[in-house]
Residue frames as a rotation matrix with the C-alpha (Angstrom) as fourth column:
MET 1
0.995 0.102 0.019 74.75
0.100 -0.992 0.072 75.16
0.026 -0.069 -0.997 110.78
LEU 2
0.225 -0.961 0.162 78.21
0.591 0.002 -0.807 76.56
0.775 0.277 0.568 110.11
THR 3
0.939 0.019 -0.345 80.12
0.312 -0.475 0.823 78.00
-0.148 -0.880 -0.451 113.06
TRP 4
0.335 -0.855 0.395 83.08
0.132 -0.373 -0.918 80.35
0.933 0.360 -0.011 112.83
VAL 5
0.813 -0.170 -0.557 85.46
0.578 0.125 0.806 80.29
-0.068 -0.977 0.200 115.80
PRO 6
0.827 -0.557 0.080 88.06
-0.537 -0.823 -0.186 83.00
0.169 0.111 -0.979 116.52
GLU 7
0.745 -0.630 -0.218 91.63
0.591 0.776 -0.220 81.71
0.308 0.035 0.951 116.13
GLY 8
0.122 -0.721 -0.682 93.51
0.796 -0.339 0.501 84.71
-0.593 -0.604 0.533 117.51
LEU 9
-0.879 -0.473 0.064 94.68
0.448 -0.769 0.457 88.15
-0.167 0.430 0.887 116.42
ASN 10
-0.167 0.931 0.323 91.06
0.787 -0.072 0.613 89.24
0.595 0.357 -0.721 116.99
GLU 11
0.190 0.222 -0.956 91.54
0.884 -0.462 0.069 91.88
-0.427 -0.858 -0.284 119.69
PRO 12
0.959 0.258 0.113 91.42
0.282 -0.863 -0.420 95.64
-0.011 0.435 -0.901 118.94
ALA 13
0.572 -0.804 -0.162 95.09
-0.534 -0.515 0.670 96.04
-0.622 -0.297 -0.724 119.94
ASP 14
0.094 -0.525 0.846 96.20
0.448 0.781 0.435 93.28
-0.889 0.338 0.308 117.54
PRO 15
-0.736 -0.356 -0.576 97.49
-0.351 -0.527 0.774 94.14
-0.579 0.772 0.263 114.07
ASP 16
0.384 0.861 -0.334 95.06
-0.740 0.071 -0.669 93.92
-0.552 0.504 0.664 111.19
VAL 17
-0.233 -0.399 0.887 95.35
0.193 0.875 0.444 90.57
-0.953 0.274 -0.127 109.40
VAL 18
-0.122 0.077 -0.990 95.82
-0.848 -0.526 0.063 90.98
-0.516 0.847 0.129 105.66
VAL 19
0.269 0.106 -0.957 96.38
-0.750 0.646 -0.139 87.40
0.604 0.756 0.253 104.49
ILE 20
0.294 -0.238 0.926 96.76
-0.696 0.611 0.378 83.88
-0.655 -0.755 0.014 105.85
ALA 21
0.195 -0.294 -0.936 98.56
-0.759 0.559 -0.334 80.82
0.622 0.775 -0.114 104.51
SER 22
0.589 -0.060 0.806 99.20
-0.598 0.638 0.485 77.31
-0.543 -0.768 0.340 105.71
ASP 23
-0.290 -0.742 -0.605 101.60
-0.941 0.337 0.038 74.52
0.176 0.580 -0.796 104.86
ALA 24
0.084 0.301 -0.950 101.49
-0.353 0.900 0.254 70.73
0.932 0.314 0.182 104.63
THR 25
-0.718 -0.417 -0.557 102.56
0.348 0.479 -0.806 70.42
0.603 -0.772 -0.199 108.28
GLY 26
0.237 0.909 -0.343 99.54
0.875 -0.046 0.482 72.41
0.423 -0.414 -0.806 109.47
THR 27
-0.525 -0.459 -0.716 101.48
0.713 -0.697 -0.076 75.55
-0.465 -0.550 0.694 110.40
LEU 28
0.534 0.756 0.379 99.36
0.843 -0.510 -0.172 78.66
0.063 0.411 -0.909 109.93
TRP 29
-0.657 -0.749 -0.087 100.87
0.741 -0.663 0.109 82.00
-0.140 0.007 0.990 108.89
ALA 30
0.587 0.806 -0.079 99.33
0.772 -0.586 -0.244 85.48
-0.243 0.082 -0.966 108.99
GLY 31
-0.580 -0.622 0.526 100.53
0.725 -0.689 -0.016 88.53
0.372 0.372 0.850 107.12
THR 32
0.368 0.702 -0.610 99.47
0.906 -0.417 0.066 91.61
-0.208 -0.578 -0.789 109.10
THR 33
0.807 -0.029 0.589 99.87
0.171 -0.944 -0.282 95.36
0.565 0.328 -0.757 109.23
ARG 34
0.563 -0.657 0.501 102.71
-0.826 -0.428 0.366 94.79
-0.026 -0.620 -0.784 111.72
GLY 35
-0.476 -0.877 0.072 104.75
-0.859 0.480 0.179 91.91
-0.192 0.024 -0.981 110.33
ALA 36
0.015 0.403 -0.915 104.24
-0.532 0.778 0.334 88.17
0.847 0.481 0.226 109.81
TYR 37
-0.093 0.073 0.993 103.04
-0.962 0.250 -0.109 85.78
-0.256 -0.966 0.047 112.51
ARG 38
-0.511 -0.074 -0.856 103.33
-0.351 0.928 0.129 82.00
0.785 0.366 -0.500 112.81
TYR 39
0.388 0.742 0.546 100.78
-0.872 0.102 0.480 80.00
0.300 -0.662 0.687 114.81
GLY 40
-0.150 -0.442 -0.884 102.14
-0.020 0.896 -0.444 77.33
0.989 -0.049 -0.143 117.13
ASP 41
-0.812 -0.164 -0.560 101.55
0.492 0.323 -0.809 75.96
0.313 -0.932 -0.181 120.61
GLY 42
0.085 0.961 -0.262 98.11
0.996 -0.072 0.057 77.58
0.036 -0.265 -0.963 120.57
LEU 43
0.351 -0.043 -0.935 99.62
0.330 -0.929 0.167 81.06
-0.876 -0.367 -0.312 120.23
TRP 44
0.879 -0.144 0.455 100.57
0.387 -0.344 -0.855 83.51
0.280 0.928 -0.247 117.48
HIS 45
0.307 -0.871 -0.383 104.32
0.588 -0.143 0.796 84.29
-0.748 -0.469 0.469 117.43
LEU 46
0.796 -0.125 -0.592 105.89
-0.438 -0.794 -0.422 87.24
-0.417 0.595 -0.687 115.60
ALA 47
0.524 -0.603 0.602 108.14
0.648 0.741 0.178 85.69
-0.553 0.297 0.778 112.96
LEU 48
-0.278 -0.565 0.776 108.96
0.892 -0.452 -0.009 88.74
0.356 0.690 0.630 110.81
ALA 49
-0.047 0.215 -0.976 109.12
0.741 -0.648 -0.178 91.97
-0.670 -0.731 -0.129 112.78
PRO 50
0.893 0.391 0.223 108.19
0.444 -0.686 -0.576 95.30
-0.072 0.613 -0.787 111.19
ARG 51
-0.042 -0.941 0.337 111.09
0.925 -0.164 -0.342 97.27
0.377 0.297 0.877 109.72
PHE 52
-0.449 -0.037 0.893 109.66
0.023 -0.999 -0.030 100.59
0.893 0.008 0.450 110.89
GLN 53
-0.709 0.181 -0.681 108.85
0.705 0.180 -0.686 101.60
-0.001 -0.967 -0.255 114.45
ASP 54
-0.816 0.329 -0.475 106.91
-0.147 -0.913 -0.380 104.74
-0.559 -0.240 0.794 113.46
ARG 55
-0.069 0.831 -0.552 104.39
-0.984 -0.147 -0.099 103.10
-0.163 0.536 0.828 111.12
ASP 56
0.585 0.395 0.709 102.91
-0.324 0.914 -0.243 99.82
-0.744 -0.088 0.663 110.08
ASP 57
-0.555 -0.713 -0.429 104.89
-0.771 0.247 0.586 97.41
-0.312 0.656 -0.687 107.91
VAL 58
0.418 0.906 0.065 102.32
-0.780 0.395 -0.485 95.47
-0.465 0.152 0.872 105.90
ILE 59
-0.818 -0.468 0.335 102.95
-0.238 0.804 0.544 91.87
-0.524 0.366 -0.769 104.92
SER 60
-0.138 0.817 -0.561 100.59
-0.935 -0.294 -0.197 91.60
-0.325 0.497 0.804 101.95
ASP 61
0.693 0.374 -0.617 101.24
-0.561 0.816 -0.136 87.95
0.453 0.440 0.776 101.17
VAL 62
-0.120 -0.677 0.726 102.80
-0.813 0.487 0.319 84.87
-0.570 -0.552 -0.609 102.74
LEU 63
0.619 0.237 -0.748 103.69
-0.693 0.612 -0.380 81.89
0.368 0.754 0.544 100.57
VAL 64
0.177 -0.523 0.834 104.91
-0.611 0.606 0.510 78.54
-0.772 -0.600 -0.212 101.86
ASP 65
-0.361 -0.403 -0.841 106.84
-0.912 0.342 0.227 76.37
0.196 0.849 -0.491 99.40
PRO 66
0.672 0.716 0.189 104.84
-0.740 0.659 0.137 73.12
-0.027 -0.232 0.972 99.14
THR 67
0.613 -0.519 -0.595 108.06
0.065 0.784 -0.617 71.18
0.787 0.340 0.515 98.43
CYS 68
-0.473 -0.785 -0.400 109.74
0.609 0.037 -0.792 72.62
0.636 -0.619 0.460 101.55
PRO 69
0.564 0.819 -0.104 107.51
0.636 -0.352 0.686 73.87
0.526 -0.454 -0.720 104.41
ALA 70
0.206 -0.557 -0.804 110.54
0.812 -0.361 0.458 75.55
-0.545 -0.748 0.378 106.03
ARG 71
-0.835 -0.464 0.296 110.86
0.547 -0.638 0.543 77.88
-0.063 0.615 0.786 102.99
VAL 72
0.252 0.919 -0.304 108.51
0.874 -0.351 -0.336 80.80
-0.416 -0.181 -0.891 103.50
TYR 73
-0.650 -0.358 0.670 108.25
0.653 -0.714 0.252 83.88
0.388 0.602 0.698 101.31
ALA 74
0.109 0.692 -0.714 106.75
0.802 -0.486 -0.348 87.20
-0.588 -0.534 -0.608 102.48
ALA 75
-0.252 -0.080 0.964 105.77
0.781 -0.605 0.154 90.21
0.571 0.792 0.215 100.37
ARG 76
-0.545 0.055 -0.836 105.80
0.576 -0.701 -0.422 93.71
-0.609 -0.711 0.350 101.81
GLY 77
-0.130 0.636 0.760 102.89
0.943 -0.157 0.294 95.79
0.307 0.755 -0.579 100.55
HIS 78
-0.565 -0.002 0.825 101.20
0.072 -0.996 0.047 99.11
0.822 0.085 0.563 101.12
GLN 79
-0.958 0.280 -0.061 99.54
-0.005 -0.229 -0.973 100.72
-0.287 -0.932 0.221 104.10
PRO 80
-0.382 0.881 0.281 95.79
0.923 0.378 0.070 99.93
-0.044 0.286 -0.957 103.91
GLY 81
0.631 0.766 -0.125 94.00
0.741 -0.642 -0.196 102.97
-0.230 0.031 -0.973 102.52
ASP 82
0.720 -0.455 -0.524 97.22
-0.380 -0.890 0.250 104.88
-0.581 0.019 -0.814 101.82
PHE 83
0.868 -0.350 0.352 99.11
0.496 0.631 -0.596 103.85
-0.014 0.692 0.722 98.69
ARG 84
0.634 -0.664 0.395 101.72
-0.331 -0.696 -0.637 106.56
0.698 0.273 -0.661 99.29
ARG 85
0.069 -0.586 0.807 103.01
-0.993 0.038 0.112 104.87
-0.096 -0.809 -0.580 102.46
HIS 86
0.940 0.235 -0.246 104.47
-0.274 0.952 -0.138 101.47
0.202 0.197 0.959 101.87
GLY 87
0.183 -0.883 0.433 107.33
-0.322 0.362 0.875 99.16
-0.929 -0.299 -0.218 102.53
GLY 88
0.660 0.079 -0.747 108.35
-0.750 0.126 -0.650 96.99
0.043 0.989 0.143 99.68
GLY 89
-0.375 -0.882 -0.286 110.27
-0.892 0.427 -0.147 93.98
0.251 0.200 -0.947 98.59
VAL 90
0.744 0.480 -0.464 110.17
-0.381 0.876 0.295 90.24
0.548 -0.043 0.835 99.01
VAL 91
-0.200 -0.779 0.594 111.93
-0.980 0.145 -0.139 88.28
0.022 -0.610 -0.792 101.76
VAL 92
0.440 0.272 -0.856 112.47
-0.329 0.936 0.129 84.55
0.836 0.225 0.501 102.24
SER 93
0.134 -0.381 0.915 113.12
-0.952 0.207 0.226 82.34
-0.276 -0.901 -0.335 105.24
GLU 94
-0.103 -0.256 -0.961 114.77
-0.569 0.808 -0.154 78.94
0.816 0.531 -0.229 104.85
ASP 95
-0.860 -0.266 -0.435 114.15
0.194 0.619 -0.761 77.97
0.472 -0.739 -0.481 108.50
ALA 96
-0.116 0.955 -0.273 110.41
0.842 0.241 0.483 78.49
0.527 -0.174 -0.832 108.99
GLY 97
0.632 0.496 0.596 110.65
0.288 -0.864 0.414 82.14
0.720 -0.090 -0.688 109.92
GLU 98
0.596 -0.483 -0.642 113.60
0.729 -0.011 0.685 82.21
-0.337 -0.876 0.346 112.29
HIS 99
-0.373 -0.750 -0.547 115.77
0.211 -0.642 0.737 84.24
-0.904 0.160 0.397 109.88
TRP 100
0.713 0.654 0.251 114.84
0.457 -0.162 -0.875 86.25
-0.532 0.739 -0.414 106.78
ASN 101
-0.524 -0.847 -0.088 116.79
0.408 -0.341 0.847 87.46
-0.747 0.408 0.525 103.73
SER 102
0.214 0.575 -0.790 115.76
-0.428 -0.672 -0.604 89.95
-0.878 0.468 0.102 101.08
LEU 103
-0.006 -0.149 0.989 115.27
0.762 0.639 0.101 88.67
-0.647 0.755 0.110 97.53
THR 104
0.679 0.365 0.637 114.90
0.709 -0.554 -0.437 92.19
0.193 0.748 -0.634 96.14
HIS 105
0.614 -0.490 -0.619 117.68
0.176 -0.680 0.712 94.15
-0.770 -0.546 -0.331 97.86
GLY 106
-0.429 -0.860 -0.276 119.67
-0.012 -0.300 0.954 96.09
-0.903 0.412 0.119 95.29
HIS 107
-0.610 0.313 0.728 117.04
0.791 0.293 0.537 95.62
-0.045 0.904 -0.426 92.58
PRO 108
-0.890 0.262 0.373 114.89
-0.116 -0.922 0.370 98.45
0.440 0.287 0.851 91.17
ILE 109
0.031 0.993 -0.110 111.75
-0.117 0.113 0.987 96.83
0.993 -0.018 0.119 92.65
ASP 110
-0.655 -0.370 -0.659 113.08
0.533 0.392 -0.750 96.66
0.536 -0.842 -0.060 96.22
ASN 111
-0.924 0.307 -0.228 110.85
-0.014 -0.622 -0.783 99.52
-0.382 -0.720 0.579 97.38
ALA 112
-0.592 0.767 -0.248 107.87
-0.480 -0.089 0.873 98.58
0.647 0.636 0.421 95.22
PRO 113
-0.327 0.559 0.762 104.80
-0.814 0.242 -0.527 97.58
-0.479 -0.793 0.376 97.22
PHE 114
-0.920 -0.053 -0.388 104.09
-0.255 0.832 0.493 93.91
0.296 0.553 -0.779 96.50
ALA 115
-0.104 0.979 0.173 100.56
-0.986 -0.124 0.110 92.50
0.129 -0.159 0.979 96.32
ASP 116
0.819 0.489 0.300 100.85
-0.492 0.868 -0.072 88.77
-0.295 -0.088 0.951 95.70
LEU 117
-0.378 -0.924 -0.061 103.33
-0.881 0.338 0.330 85.91
-0.284 0.178 -0.942 95.38
ASP 118
0.803 0.575 0.157 103.04
-0.505 0.797 -0.332 82.57
-0.316 0.188 0.930 93.63
LEU 119
-0.341 -0.871 0.354 105.26
-0.462 0.483 0.744 79.60
-0.819 0.091 -0.567 92.79
ASP 120
-0.111 0.223 -0.969 105.27
-0.943 0.285 0.174 77.90
0.315 0.932 0.178 89.41
PRO 121
0.578 0.427 0.695 103.70
-0.703 0.693 0.160 74.51
-0.413 -0.581 0.701 90.25
ASN 122
0.973 -0.229 -0.016 105.96
0.178 0.797 -0.577 72.73
0.145 0.559 0.816 87.75
HIS 123
0.059 -0.985 0.160 109.15
0.526 -0.106 -0.844 74.59
0.849 0.134 0.512 88.67
PRO 124
0.764 0.328 -0.556 109.43
0.638 -0.260 0.724 75.46
0.093 -0.908 -0.408 92.40
THR 125
-0.295 -0.909 -0.295 112.58
0.872 -0.382 0.306 77.45
-0.391 -0.167 0.905 91.59
THR 126
-0.702 0.114 0.703 110.39
0.409 -0.744 0.528 80.08
0.583 0.658 0.476 89.87
VAL 127
-0.358 0.543 -0.760 108.67
0.762 -0.300 -0.574 82.71
-0.539 -0.784 -0.307 92.02
TYR 128
-0.294 0.359 0.886 106.18
0.652 -0.602 0.460 85.19
0.699 0.713 -0.057 90.57
ALA 129
-0.501 0.119 -0.857 105.42
0.716 -0.499 -0.488 88.50
-0.486 -0.858 0.165 92.25
ALA 130
0.134 0.614 0.778 102.70
0.792 -0.538 0.289 91.06
0.596 0.578 -0.558 91.50
THR 131
-0.761 -0.434 -0.481 103.28
0.630 -0.669 -0.394 94.65
-0.151 -0.603 0.783 92.54
PHE 132
0.450 0.818 -0.358 101.06
0.682 -0.573 -0.454 97.67
-0.577 -0.040 -0.816 93.00
GLY 133
0.858 0.049 -0.511 101.87
-0.190 -0.894 -0.405 99.82
-0.477 0.444 -0.758 89.96
PHE 134
-0.022 -0.953 -0.302 105.07
-0.864 -0.134 0.485 98.06
-0.503 0.271 -0.821 88.83
GLY 135
0.195 0.195 -0.961 103.71
-0.856 0.512 -0.070 94.99
0.479 0.836 0.267 87.05
VAL 136
0.965 0.110 0.238 104.47
-0.197 0.905 0.378 91.29
-0.174 -0.411 0.895 87.45
TRP 137
0.127 -0.986 -0.104 108.01
-0.977 -0.107 -0.183 90.04
0.170 0.125 -0.978 88.07
ARG 138
0.933 0.082 -0.349 109.64
-0.073 0.997 0.037 86.61
0.351 -0.009 0.936 87.98
LEU 139
0.178 -0.892 0.415 112.56
-0.964 -0.074 0.255 85.30
-0.196 -0.445 -0.874 90.01
ASP 140
0.815 -0.034 -0.578 114.36
-0.184 0.931 -0.314 82.17
0.549 0.362 0.753 88.81
TRP 141
0.554 -0.656 0.512 116.55
-0.585 0.131 0.800 80.64
-0.592 -0.743 -0.312 91.47
ALA 142
-0.056 -0.632 -0.773 119.54
-0.905 0.359 -0.228 79.04
0.422 0.686 -0.592 89.77
GLU 143
-0.375 -0.026 -0.927 119.36
0.242 0.962 -0.125 76.43
0.895 -0.271 -0.355 92.51
LEU 144
0.626 0.653 0.426 117.17
-0.283 -0.318 0.905 76.40
0.727 -0.687 -0.015 95.59
PRO 145
-0.389 -0.696 0.603 118.95
-0.854 0.027 -0.519 76.30
0.345 -0.717 -0.606 98.93
GLN 146
-0.750 0.083 -0.657 118.69
0.191 0.977 -0.095 72.99
0.634 -0.197 -0.748 100.74
CYS 147
0.247 0.948 0.201 115.39
-0.099 -0.182 0.978 72.62
0.964 -0.262 0.049 102.52
GLY 148
-0.648 -0.433 0.627 115.59
-0.611 -0.197 -0.767 73.39
0.455 -0.880 -0.137 106.25
GLY 149
-0.901 0.209 -0.380 113.92
0.348 0.871 -0.347 71.40
0.259 -0.445 -0.858 108.98
GLY 150
-0.170 0.879 0.446 111.12
-0.119 -0.468 0.876 73.82
0.978 0.096 0.184 109.85
PRO 151
-0.184 0.159 0.970 109.38
-0.943 -0.308 -0.128 74.05
0.278 -0.938 0.207 113.21
GLN 152
-0.784 -0.133 -0.606 109.28
-0.008 0.979 -0.205 70.93
0.621 -0.156 -0.768 115.34
């Protein structure tokens, strides 16, 4: 018989989980309606706080670079059930979620709600992003930043 066991973020007061991801080190990530969380020490820790205090800030996808577990991408999507209210953009952390930088700031798609992220398996410098209503986009890093150490 299969048994499902709750792993956290299951209480009514918790944010709604939209997506989960894991990396080669076993770190588990959750994109939620109120930011991105990293699981460690038996607890969920807020790693990417919401940008807005008056509404949810949906993280619609979390992607961990398989060549560098400290490099984590997060896509900001739309409010569940309300496509008119959304954040937007893609951010990246080079230190396993301690600090984040926008990859879309100043670009026309910065406020587009993102749905999904993927890395080219043959070229980890190429990131693909699908948006709600704005198509698919590609980012080619000229050179990836040096891989950070990640959580210990």
